[in-house]
RODO-2510 file (C-alpha; in nm, 4 decimals, decimal comma):
residues 546
     n   res          X          Y          Z
     1     m    -0,0084    -0,0009     0,0395
     2     i     0,1262     0,3489    -0,0848
     3     k     0,0239     0,6314     0,0547
     4     p    -0,0146     0,9542    -0,1770
     5     r     0,1369     1,2632    -0,1034
     6     r    -0,0905     1,5625     0,0154
     7     a    -0,1157     1,7369    -0,3041
     8     a    -0,0698     2,1168    -0,2186
     9     v    -0,3999     2,2481    -0,3826
    10     c    -0,6749     2,4820    -0,2636
    11     l    -0,8281     2,3007     0,0080
    12     f    -1,1167     2,4389     0,2622
    13     l    -1,0902     2,2486     0,5573
    14     g    -1,3570     2,2463     0,8057
    15     t    -1,3673     2,5847     1,0184
    16     a    -1,0018     2,6547     0,9330
    17     l    -1,1516     2,8373     0,6104
    18     i    -1,4803     2,9358     0,6578
    19     y    -1,5251     3,1456     0,3881
    20     s    -1,6729     3,0355     0,0669
    21     s    -1,4763     2,8657    -0,1890
    22     l    -1,6137     3,1409    -0,4295
    23     s    -1,3668     3,3654    -0,3063
    24     a    -1,0838     3,1400    -0,4126
    25     c    -0,8372     3,0741    -0,7125
    26     s    -0,8178     3,2224    -1,0780
    27     s    -0,6814     3,0455    -1,3489
    28     l    -0,5413     3,1353    -1,7122
    29     l    -0,4739     2,9291    -1,9982
    30     v    -0,2203     3,0194    -2,2743
    31     t    -0,1944     2,8139    -2,5843
    32     k     0,1388     2,7982    -2,7864
    33     g     0,0114     2,9909    -3,0760
    34     a    -0,1009     3,2327    -2,8180
    35     s     0,2362     3,2624    -2,6396
    36     a     0,5487     3,4625    -2,7921
    37     d     0,7786     3,1945    -2,7327
    38     g     0,5762     2,8958    -2,8471
    39     s     0,5224     2,7823    -2,4891
    40     v     0,1760     2,6159    -2,3379
    41     m     0,1040     2,8384    -2,0113
    42     i    -0,0998     2,7882    -1,7206
    43     t    -0,1462     3,0087    -1,4193
    44     y    -0,3243     2,9037    -1,1019
    45     t    -0,3677     3,1312    -0,7914
    46     c    -0,4408     2,9029    -0,4990
    47     d    -0,6358     3,1221    -0,2645
    48     g    -0,7074     2,9878     0,0848
    49     e    -0,5961     3,0335     0,4289
    50     f    -0,3064     2,7336     0,5004
    51     h     0,0447     2,7125     0,5035
    52     p     0,1280     2,5313     0,1421
    53     h     0,4573     2,2996     0,1526
    54     l     0,6424     2,2766    -0,2042
    55     e     0,7275     1,9104    -0,2609
    56     y     0,8951     1,7140    -0,4750
    57     t     0,7873     1,3140    -0,5399
    58     p     1,0451     1,0980    -0,7303
    59     a     0,9220     0,8501    -0,9936
    60     a     0,8804     0,4717    -0,8683
    61     d     0,7879     0,1328    -0,9746
    62     h     0,5310    -0,0577    -0,8121
    63     n     0,4368    -0,4295    -0,7392
    64     p     0,1025    -0,5498    -0,9369
    65     d    -0,0581    -0,5908    -0,6061
    66     d     0,0201    -0,2480    -0,4604
    67     s    -0,2579    -0,0062    -0,4029
    68     v    -0,2887     0,3813    -0,3027
    69     a    -0,4382     0,4916     0,0212
    70     i    -0,6860     0,7715    -0,0072
    71     v    -0,6716     0,9497     0,3142
    72     n    -0,8593     1,2503     0,4701
    73     w    -0,6379     1,5342     0,6151
    74     d    -0,6477     1,3707     0,9757
    75     d    -0,4785     1,0571     0,8085
    76     e    -0,7667     0,8434     0,8353
    77     v    -0,7919     0,6236     0,5259
    78     r    -1,0901     0,6399     0,3695
    79     g    -1,0454     0,4089     0,0698
    80     k    -0,8044     0,2685    -0,1420
    81     i    -0,7493     0,2300    -0,5192
    82     a    -0,5162     0,0054    -0,7725
    83     q    -0,1813     0,1300    -0,8053
    84     v    -0,0304     0,1533    -1,1615
    85     e     0,2973    -0,0232    -1,2657
    86     h     0,4960     0,3275    -1,2779
    87     t     0,4415     0,7098    -1,1650
    88     y     0,6094     1,0122    -1,2746
    89     a     0,7936     1,2093    -1,0721
    90     v     0,6096     1,5390    -0,9834
    91     v     0,7289     1,8882    -0,8838
    92     h     0,4522     2,0644    -0,7012
    93     l     0,1691     2,0362    -0,9883
    94     m     0,4043     1,9711    -1,2799
    95     n     0,5134     1,6254    -1,3633
    96     e     0,8631     1,5141    -1,5205
    97     h     0,6585     1,5365    -1,8844
    98     q     0,5766     1,9204    -1,8404
    99     l     0,2060     1,8144    -1,7805
   100     v     0,0799     2,0811    -1,5239
   101     i    -0,2505     2,0963    -1,3676
   102     g    -0,4466     2,3623    -1,1862
   103     e    -0,7943     2,4304    -1,0563
   104     t    -1,0816     2,6595    -0,9683
   105     t    -1,3800     2,5277    -0,7661
   106     f    -1,7417     2,6651    -0,8768
   107     d    -1,9088     2,4798    -0,6308
   108     g    -2,2383     2,4830    -0,8520
   109     r    -2,5363     2,2848    -0,7225
   110     e    -2,4795     2,1972    -0,3764
   111     e    -2,6928     1,8834    -0,3622
   112     l    -2,4801     1,7113    -0,6103
   113     r    -2,2050     1,6847    -0,3877
   114     n    -2,1571     1,3093    -0,3154
   115     p    -2,0409     1,2029     0,0358
   116     d    -2,0139     0,8300    -0,0935
   117     g    -1,7588     0,9102    -0,3679
   118     l    -1,3760     0,8445    -0,2557
   119     l    -1,1931     1,0920    -0,4768
   120     h    -1,1612     1,4748    -0,4094
   121     y    -1,0769     1,7051    -0,6978
   122     w    -0,7128     1,7384    -0,5535
   123     d    -0,6563     1,3266    -0,5382
   124     l    -0,7484     1,3337    -0,9267
   125     m    -0,5141     1,5990    -0,9834
   126     d    -0,2416     1,4164    -0,7796
   127     l    -0,3081     1,0915    -0,9424
   128     a    -0,3035     1,2236    -1,2771
   129     l     0,0352     1,4202    -1,2512
   130     r     0,1517     1,0682    -1,1304
   131     r     0,0123     0,8514    -1,4361
   132     a    -0,0356     1,0593    -1,7011
   133     k     0,2328     1,2000    -2,0102
   134     t    -0,0341     1,4644    -2,1750
   135     a    -0,3248     1,6938    -2,0901
   136     r    -0,5487     1,4423    -2,3020
   137     e    -0,4341     1,1190    -2,0870
   138     a    -0,4926     1,3215    -1,7736
   139     i    -0,8516     1,3902    -1,8493
   140     e    -0,8608     1,0063    -1,9196
   141     v    -0,7173     0,9283    -1,5943
   142     m    -0,9094     1,1693    -1,3910
   143     t    -1,2666     1,0465    -1,5385
   144     e    -1,2038     0,7071    -1,5523
   145     l    -1,0974     0,6981    -1,1857
   146     v    -1,4300     0,8853    -1,0722
   147     a    -1,6486     0,6606    -1,2631
   148     e    -1,4936     0,3195    -1,1186
   149     y    -1,4292     0,5019    -0,7505
   150     g    -1,6779     0,8205    -0,7395
   151     y    -1,6463     1,1801    -0,7196
   152     r    -1,6655     1,3338    -0,3646
   153     s    -1,6233     1,7424    -0,4439
   154     t    -1,8399     1,9786    -0,5637
   155     g    -1,8323     2,1441    -0,9111
   156     e    -1,4765     2,1989    -1,0235
   157     s    -1,2859     2,3593    -1,3444
   158     i    -0,9679     2,1930    -1,3724
   159     s    -0,6855     2,3501    -1,5871
   160     i    -0,4444     2,0901    -1,7752
   161     g    -0,1397     2,1843    -2,0048
   162     d     0,1089     1,9827    -2,1940
   163     p     0,3928     2,1152    -2,4324
   164     n     0,1001     2,1018    -2,7308
   165     e    -0,2295     2,1775    -2,5510
   166     a    -0,4550     2,3214    -2,2927
   167     w    -0,7655     2,1559    -2,1904
   168     i    -1,0511     2,2915    -1,9536
   169     l    -1,2370     2,0112    -1,7553
   170     e    -1,5361     2,0740    -1,5847
   171     i    -1,6739     1,8019    -1,3371
   172     i    -1,9517     1,7981    -1,1089
   173     g    -2,0959     1,4850    -0,8852
   174     p    -2,4371     1,2954    -0,9152
   175     g    -2,5552     1,3725    -0,5592
   176     p    -2,5512     1,1273    -0,2533
   177     g    -2,5500     0,7432    -0,3518
   178     g    -2,4811     0,8290    -0,7369
   179     t    -2,2030     0,6886    -0,9294
   180     g    -1,9314     0,8474    -1,1451
   181     a    -1,9613     1,2422    -1,2405
   182     e    -2,0774     1,4599    -1,4854
   183     w    -1,8168     1,6527    -1,6809
   184     v    -1,7075     1,8010    -1,9955
   185     a    -1,3645     1,8823    -2,1213
   186     v    -1,2999     2,0839    -2,4356
   187     r    -0,9281     2,1933    -2,6179
   188     v    -0,8596     2,5532    -2,6106
   189     p    -0,7976     2,6514    -2,9935
   190     d    -0,4405     2,7215    -3,0469
   191     g    -0,3643     3,1033    -3,1104
   192     y    -0,6505     3,1465    -2,8276
   193     i    -0,6512     3,1864    -2,4286
   194     s    -0,9126     3,0926    -2,1864
   195     a    -0,9823     3,1907    -1,8299
   196     h    -1,1870     3,0697    -1,5175
   197     a    -1,2271     3,2091    -1,1674
   198     n    -1,4738     2,9773    -0,9434
   199     k    -1,7743     2,9816    -1,1908
   200     a    -1,8405     2,7294    -1,4557
   201     r    -1,7329     2,8739    -1,8187
   202     i    -1,8220     2,5877    -2,0749
   203     g    -2,1216     2,6837    -2,2373
   204     e    -2,2594     2,4925    -2,5520
   205     f    -2,0186     2,1902    -2,6827
   206     p    -1,9780     1,9826    -2,9615
   207     l    -2,1192     1,6206    -2,9357
   208     d    -1,9445     1,5100    -3,2269
   209     d    -1,5859     1,6422    -3,2089
   210     p    -1,3630     1,4253    -2,9869
   211     e    -1,0377     1,5586    -3,1106
   212     n    -1,1453     1,8994    -2,9157
   213     c    -1,4197     1,7992    -2,6836
   214     l    -1,4730     1,4887    -2,4574
   215     y    -1,7606     1,4740    -2,2121
   216     s    -1,9670     1,1905    -1,9984
   217     d    -2,2573     0,9806    -2,1308
   218     n    -2,5045     1,1224    -1,9239
   219     v    -2,4040     1,4929    -1,8992
   220     i    -2,7177     1,5932    -2,0504
   221     s    -2,9533     1,3215    -1,9691
   222     f    -2,8939     1,3785    -1,6049
   223     a    -2,9642     1,7317    -1,6565
   224     v    -3,3004     1,6540    -1,7782
   225     e    -3,3854     1,3833    -1,5393
   226     k    -3,2979     1,6227    -1,2548
   227     g    -3,5089     1,8849    -1,3882
   228     y    -3,1916     2,1116    -1,4785
   229     y    -3,2647     2,1552    -1,8248
   230     d    -3,5778     2,0955    -2,0560
   231     p    -3,4713     1,9910    -2,4032
   232     e    -3,8028     2,1391    -2,5298
   233     s    -3,7710     2,4835    -2,3888
   234     g    -3,5604     2,5535    -2,7251
   235     e    -3,2621     2,6704    -2,5730
   236     p    -2,9232     2,5151    -2,6164
   237     f    -2,7773     2,2906    -2,3234
   238     r    -2,5127     2,5037    -2,1470
   239     f    -2,3000     2,3338    -1,9051
   240     c    -2,2231     2,6336    -1,7106
   241     d    -2,5474     2,7630    -1,6645
   242     v    -2,7251     2,4176    -1,6172
   243     y    -2,4691     2,2892    -1,3559
   244     c    -2,3720     2,6186    -1,1909
   245     p    -2,6395     2,8683    -1,2784
   246     p    -2,5579     3,2657    -1,2627
   247     t    -2,6136     3,4493    -0,9598
   248     p    -2,5456     3,8292    -0,8776
   249     f    -2,2674     3,7287    -0,6314
   250     n    -2,0909     3,4539    -0,8280
   251     l    -2,1266     3,6781    -1,1414
   252     r    -1,9528     3,9461    -0,9298
   253     v    -1,6904     3,7868    -0,7818
   254     c    -1,5816     3,5270    -1,0411
   255     e    -1,6939     3,6503    -1,3802
   256     a    -1,5130     3,9969    -1,2908
   257     r    -1,1739     3,8422    -1,2716
   258     v    -1,2060     3,6736    -1,6233
   259     w    -1,3209     3,9813    -1,7642
   260     s    -1,0035     4,1688    -1,6346
   261     m    -0,7957     3,9227    -1,7678
   262     f    -0,9688     3,9391    -2,1090
   263     r    -0,9908     4,3073    -2,0952
   264     r    -0,6002     4,3255    -2,0506
   265     v    -0,5271     4,0609    -2,2920
   266     a    -0,7581     4,2308    -2,5653
   267     p    -0,8457     4,5817    -2,5041
   268     s    -0,9591     4,6244    -2,8842
   269     q    -1,2443     4,3891    -2,8045
   270     a    -1,3676     4,5903    -2,5242
   271     f    -1,5320     4,3727    -2,3032
   272     s    -1,8210     4,5196    -2,1205
   273     p    -1,8644     4,4760    -1,7068
   274     d    -2,2417     4,4349    -1,7535
   275     y    -2,2035     4,0561    -1,7346
   276     h    -2,0366     4,0459    -1,4204
   277     r    -2,2483     4,3342    -1,3042
   278     a    -2,5607     4,1047    -1,3639
   279     v    -2,7144     4,3381    -1,5842
   280     r    -3,0268     4,1788    -1,7460
   281     g    -2,9773     4,0532    -2,1146
   282     a    -2,6000     4,1311    -2,1090
   283     e    -2,3845     3,8787    -2,3084
   284     p    -2,1851     3,6517    -2,1186
   285     y    -1,7956     3,6227    -2,1581
   286     p    -1,6799     3,3725    -2,4451
   287     l    -1,4856     3,0799    -2,2908
   288     w    -1,1893     3,1731    -2,5015
   289     i    -1,0601     3,4786    -2,6771
   290     k    -0,7657     3,5796    -2,9697
   291     p    -0,5247     3,8145    -2,7366
   292     d    -0,4482     4,1535    -2,9424
   293     k    -0,0988     4,0370    -2,9035
   294     k     0,0893     3,7308    -2,8216
   295     l     0,1764     3,6873    -2,4443
   296     a     0,5325     3,6621    -2,3173
   297     l     0,6431     3,4973    -1,9719
   298     p     0,6449     3,8325    -1,8319
   299     d     0,2985     3,9631    -1,9469
   300     v     0,1241     3,6696    -1,8267
   301     i     0,2944     3,7161    -1,4772
   302     d     0,1598     4,0480    -1,4914
   303     l    -0,1694     3,9546    -1,5732
   304     m    -0,1973     3,7427    -1,2173
   305     r    -0,1262     4,1045    -1,0532
   306     d    -0,4449     4,2814    -1,0476
   307     h    -0,6525     4,4889    -0,8351
   308     y    -0,8431     4,6193    -1,1043
   309     e    -0,6129     4,9023    -1,1585
   310     g    -0,7185     5,1888    -1,4041
   311     t    -1,0798     5,0907    -1,4241
   312     e    -1,3796     5,1862    -1,2317
   313     l    -1,3402     4,8854    -0,9912
   314     d    -0,9984     5,0140    -0,9058
   315     m    -0,9791     4,8868    -0,5669
   316     t    -0,6764     5,1433    -0,4722
   317     r    -0,9280     5,4258    -0,4997
   318     g    -1,1880     5,5398    -0,2710
   319     v    -1,2833     5,5635     0,1094
   320     d    -1,2454     5,1660     0,1154
   321     a    -0,8839     5,1982    -0,0032
   322     g    -0,8180     5,3968     0,3347
   323     l    -0,5009     5,6435     0,4175
   324     y    -0,3001     5,4832     0,1652
   325     g    -0,4980     5,3186    -0,1358
   326     s    -0,4463     4,9488    -0,0281
   327     p    -0,6295     4,7249    -0,2644
   328     y    -0,7258     4,4629    -0,0031
   329     r    -1,0694     4,4125     0,1780
   330     w    -1,0971     4,1935     0,4758
   331     r    -1,3529     3,9284     0,4692
   332     p    -1,6249     3,8296     0,4773
   333     l    -1,7042     3,9271     0,0991
   334     k    -2,0816     4,0118     0,1362
   335     w    -2,2058     4,2288     0,4073
   336     t    -2,5528     4,3701     0,5036
   337     i    -2,6067     4,7280     0,6611
   338     d    -2,9794     4,8348     0,7049
   339     s    -3,1457     4,5158     0,5279
   340     v    -2,9554     4,5563     0,2083
   341     e    -2,6679     4,3093     0,0785
   342     y    -2,3327     4,4539    -0,0489
   343     c    -2,0409     4,3137    -0,1690
   344     w    -1,6646     4,3772    -0,1895
   345     e    -1,4783     4,3479    -0,5248
   346     r    -1,2732     4,0342    -0,5759
   347     a    -0,9588     4,0687    -0,7653
   348     i    -0,6973     3,8106    -0,8772
   349     s    -0,4706     3,9698    -0,6359
   350     t    -0,5774     3,8833    -0,2475
   351     q    -0,4437     3,8351     0,0737
   352     q    -0,5569     3,4745     0,0798
   353     t    -0,3483     3,3447    -0,1842
   354     a    -0,1355     3,0577    -0,0083
   355     f     0,0639     3,0020    -0,3336
   356     s     0,0656     3,0860    -0,7064
   357     f     0,2351     2,9591    -1,0215
   358     v     0,2625     3,0027    -1,3744
   359     s     0,4056     2,7161    -1,5904
   360     q     0,5992     2,6974    -1,8880
   361     s     0,5317     2,3910    -2,1335
   362     r     0,8048     2,3721    -2,4347
   363     a     0,7402     2,1562    -2,7082
   364     w     1,1013     2,2280    -2,8533
   365     l     1,3110     2,1258    -2,5468
   366     p     1,3696     1,7838    -2,3718
   367     d     1,1040     1,7357    -2,0952
   368     p     1,3488     1,8071    -1,7761
   369     i     1,4483     2,1538    -1,9257
   370     g     1,0997     2,2378    -2,1188
   371     g     0,8926     2,2505    -1,8217
   372     v     0,9399     2,5215    -1,5754
   373     l     0,7094     2,6052    -1,2860
   374     w     0,7387     2,9698    -1,1800
   375     y     0,6416     2,9515    -0,8243
   376     g     0,5406     3,2076    -0,5631
   377     v     0,3901     3,2112    -0,2271
   378     d     0,1271     3,4381    -0,0760
   379     d    -0,0191     3,7422    -0,2519
   380     t     0,0292     3,7491    -0,6255
   381     y     0,1045     4,1220    -0,6290
   382     m     0,3751     4,0953    -0,3560
   383     t     0,5476     3,7744    -0,4594
   384     c     0,8591     3,6931    -0,6319
   385     y     0,8170     3,4130    -0,8954
   386     v     1,1144     3,1452    -0,8733
   387     p     1,1794     2,9287    -1,1646
   388     l     1,1736     2,5565    -1,0876
   389     y     1,2335     2,3272    -1,3487
   390     c     1,0264     1,9838    -1,3904
   391     g     1,3669     1,8055    -1,4280
   392     i     1,5076     1,8877    -1,0901
   393     k     1,5560     1,6228    -0,7834
   394     q     1,4850     1,8788    -0,5184
   395     v     1,3398     2,2028    -0,4288
   396     p     1,4342     2,5065    -0,2053
   397     e     1,4041     2,4017     0,1523
   398     p     1,2683     2,7463     0,2895
   399     f     0,9500     2,6876     0,0570
   400     t     0,9113     2,3257     0,2384
   401     v     0,8884     2,4251     0,6069
   402     g     0,6793     2,6171     0,8534
   403     e     0,2967     2,5844     0,9873
   404     l     0,0351     2,8382     0,9986
   405     g     0,0029     2,8373     1,3515
   406     k     0,3414     2,9753     1,4291
   407     f     0,5587     3,2208     1,2532
   408     s     0,9067     3,1497     1,1547
   409     w     1,1716     3,3606     1,0023
   410     e     1,2900     2,9955     0,7797
   411     s     0,9621     2,9309     0,6230
   412     a     0,9218     3,1421     0,2907
   413     w     0,5412     3,1923     0,3089
   414     w     0,5774     3,3698     0,6561
   415     v     0,8507     3,6045     0,5514
   416     f     0,6342     3,6710     0,2416
   417     n     0,2943     3,6869     0,4468
   418     l     0,4975     3,9292     0,6803
   419     v     0,6225     4,1559     0,4128
   420     s     0,2674     4,1640     0,2576
   421     n     0,0422     4,2604     0,5693
   422     y     0,3208     4,5059     0,6775
   423     a     0,2970     4,6845     0,3622
   424     n    -0,0335     4,7390     0,4499
   425     l    -0,0086     4,9929     0,6894
   426     a     0,1460     5,2478     0,4591
   427     y     0,0760     5,0552     0,1074
   428     s     0,1538     5,3470    -0,1329
   429     h     0,4885     5,4203     0,0330
   430     m     0,5999     5,0501     0,0585
   431     m     0,4784     4,9108    -0,2820
   432     p     0,6977     5,0763    -0,4706
   433     e     0,9847     4,9559    -0,2803
   434     i     0,8790     4,5776    -0,2952
   435     q     0,8014     4,6374    -0,6509
   436     a     1,2026     4,7246    -0,7197
   437     v     1,3151     4,4266    -0,5609
   438     q     1,0514     4,1680    -0,7470
   439     s     1,1261     4,3251    -1,0568
   440     e     1,4968     4,2965    -1,0051
   441     l     1,4733     3,9354    -0,8881
   442     e     1,2271     3,8331    -1,1384
   443     s     1,4199     4,0482    -1,4449
   444     s     1,7453     3,8688    -1,3665
   445     y     1,5650     3,4996    -1,3920
   446     y     1,3855     3,6122    -1,6959
   447     g     1,7254     3,7221    -1,8468
   448     f     1,9154     3,4534    -1,7333
   449     q     1,6705     3,1652    -1,8249
   450     q     1,8109     3,1116    -2,1724
   451     v     2,1800     3,0665    -2,0669
   452     v     2,0047     2,8003    -1,7936
   453     d     1,8215     2,6442    -2,0804
   454     n     2,1212     2,6304    -2,3278
   455     i     2,3818     2,4907    -2,0363
   456     a     2,1339     2,2135    -1,9424
   457     l     2,0654     2,1117    -2,2902
   458     t     2,4687     2,0876    -2,3804
   459     l     2,4612     1,8730    -2,0775
   460     y     2,1623     1,6828    -2,1379
   461     e     2,3058     1,5575    -2,5027
   462     g     2,6078     1,4316    -2,2664
   463     e     2,4141     1,3086    -1,9791
   464     a     2,0923     1,3603    -1,8746
   465     e     2,1499     1,2894    -1,5230
   466     q     2,4102     1,5987    -1,5109
   467     a     2,1316     1,8019    -1,6652
   468     s     1,9073     1,7292    -1,3815
   469     q     2,1845     1,8017    -1,1350
   470     y     2,2540     2,1324    -1,3085
   471     l     1,8687     2,2096    -1,3243
   472     t     1,8157     2,1188    -0,9400
   473     e     2,1156     2,3320    -0,8148
   474     a     2,0294     2,6634    -1,0247
   475     s     1,6293     2,5957    -0,9095
   476     v     1,7324     2,5450    -0,5551
   477     t     2,0111     2,8620    -0,5651
   478     a     1,6990     3,0817    -0,7185
   479     g     1,4749     2,9842    -0,4612
   480     e     1,7057     3,0153    -0,1695
   481     n     1,8259     3,3795    -0,2907
   482     v     1,4778     3,4849    -0,3483
   483     f     1,3807     3,3738     0,0379
   484     n     1,7096     3,5648     0,1499
   485     r     1,6262     3,8845    -0,0030
   486     w     1,2876     3,8969     0,0843
   487     r     1,3975     3,8465     0,4612
   488     e     1,6222     4,1210     0,4096
   489     l     1,3563     4,3300     0,2747
   490     a     1,1624     4,2486     0,5648
   491     e     1,3751     4,3525     0,8072
   492     h     1,4475     4,6836     0,6068
   493     l     1,0730     4,7894     0,5872
   494     i     1,0363     4,7360     0,9399
   495     t     1,3367     4,9628     1,0209
   496     k     1,2444     5,2086     0,7613
   497     y     0,8656     5,2498     0,8409
   498     n     0,8421     5,2716     1,2491
   499     d     0,6058     5,4282     1,4638
   500     g     0,4621     5,6503     1,2026
   501     y     0,7866     5,7657     1,0712
   502     k     0,9652     5,7111     0,7541
   503     k     1,3732     5,6926     0,7921
   504     n     1,5236     5,9285     0,5339
   505     e     1,8310     5,8506     0,3211
   506     e     2,0618     5,9267     0,6661
   507     g     1,8549     5,6816     0,8424
   508     r     1,7030     5,9502     1,0514
   509     a     1,3210     5,9299     1,1463
   510     a     1,1035     6,1821     0,9277
   511     d     0,7448     6,2914     0,9498
   512     k     0,5449     6,0737     0,6916
   513     g     0,2095     6,2244     0,7489
   514     y    -0,0887     6,1558     0,5951
   515     p    -0,2258     6,2219     0,2203
   516     e    -0,3889     6,5767     0,1450
   517     g    -0,6752     6,3908     0,0456
   518     w    -0,7367     6,2233     0,4058
   519     y    -0,6809     6,5478     0,5650
   520     r    -0,9605     6,7247     0,3730
   521     r    -1,1812     6,4111     0,4320
   522     v    -1,0765     6,4877     0,8354
   523     i    -1,1703     6,8444     0,8073
   524     g    -1,4857     6,7507     0,6199
   525     e    -1,6300     6,4934     0,8674
   526     s    -1,4845     6,6975     1,2085
   527     g    -1,5456     7,0479     1,1013
   528     d    -1,3496     7,2799     1,3221
   529     r    -1,2612     7,0143     1,5932
   530     y    -0,8344     6,9994     1,4908
   531     r    -0,8363     7,3700     1,4055
   532     l    -0,5543     7,5252     1,5663
   533     a    -0,7289     7,8546     1,6470
   534     p    -1,1075     7,9820     1,6544
   535     p    -1,2028     8,0712     1,2938
   536     d    -1,2496     8,4746     1,4319
   537     t    -0,8576     8,4458     1,5121
   538     s    -0,5391     8,4387     1,3858
   539     t    -0,2004     8,2820     1,5323
   540     a    -0,0101     8,5591     1,4390
   541     d    -0,2464     8,7092     1,7561
   542     w    -0,1129     8,4463     1,9756
   543     k     0,2311     8,5110     2,1555
   544     l     0,4534     8,2521     2,3163
   545     v     0,4426     8,1987     2,7056
   546     d     0,7600     8,1345     2,8481
***
């Protein structure tokens, strides 16, 4: 019996994560024809209140009678499945064949959760990475497993990429006591990009195009049986509307993130905010779009850093942004005043992010070199992405240690979390300093990537193991360097911004004060309370008294 690693995916564990999964996770898929260098790229922000551990799992051979234990998070064995003869090496959520998987939870119809199913979505992701070489194979692995062992989670959108293709699989359960799952998977056309963010996105799909669309036999008939869809209505069957009906809330906090990615990638298409604002009759956003220009790696990483800046939803503006224009809003997302419901904006960048990545799967390079996972912890806007090649045999230690219940200077997640939280005390002052270090580090890795690729390729042509050793050293060194620089940054910010002062270049404390707009707001609300002298006098009339 072989016990699987705990896949580091976006989990919601009892009361530890009490906010709705609608507040979680964003994903962008970029096909090779839409990327500047010809790579397939998948992004994933895993948003949840937990301390992630970066993991490497080596490839392994297994005996015919081996099994895999499926365990709860308290290590209780929930069931077992048959093991396969060979499993592949996995770095976080990318395997040795450049296969990468991410997800966002859409919940959908809660009554379709099946507590009798064995496999949660994170089990499926983990097992697919261990057993599949391509995106299509990963879909086959996951859907065959749920057909045999049952699906336990709510609705899920799963991004799957390999060096040649990008697919979206959307899946939901059959309800208590049911078997299998209802699902559809579509290939994103080459030259296009797609996105999802906690709302099912696949609408109409072809029933006779197995090269580009796969689906469960009962995906439509089950919906008819349950009364979710009436084939006599004259309306087309749309998976997203049937299994995850739109509401003002899920449109506002989910589709708004898709809109923001699309508006930035294709400004020429002028996507309207009406749909995510639940305007009656507004057209849903397409499942995929053609970008105005091909996207380079830095472009894609930048798309993961977004608070709707420059739009009417800009979270750095308004009274809710506070004194220093902070784009962060504390949970819950929904709140009620005088019996009226309100909702904060939900951006791609959020303080709840545990980890995120942007992957590159590059068909023109050998797998150990072609697959790169750019990995970061905590908030995407303030993280620094570290290149981890899929051919490595070890990961940077600071990203493998720590726990949620205790701060540690040895944990990368805690150090990044400290910087992010501290920056909120004076966001507009500290953010430029954080971005300067972020840009310096990431730019150096972008620039050095071709050098690393070439050296690794030369080594690979002579001895593949030497290439793996070199890539491991390069990736571990990059991770440790980022960790050390961020610790220095934390110490610098705490020293420079202290007790309401901002130290100047000489290291002397200087008054920081408040923005003029804030002073004016204080005066507007308090009248003459803080006025130094009554309105009918002048300070010039007053004399100092010894």
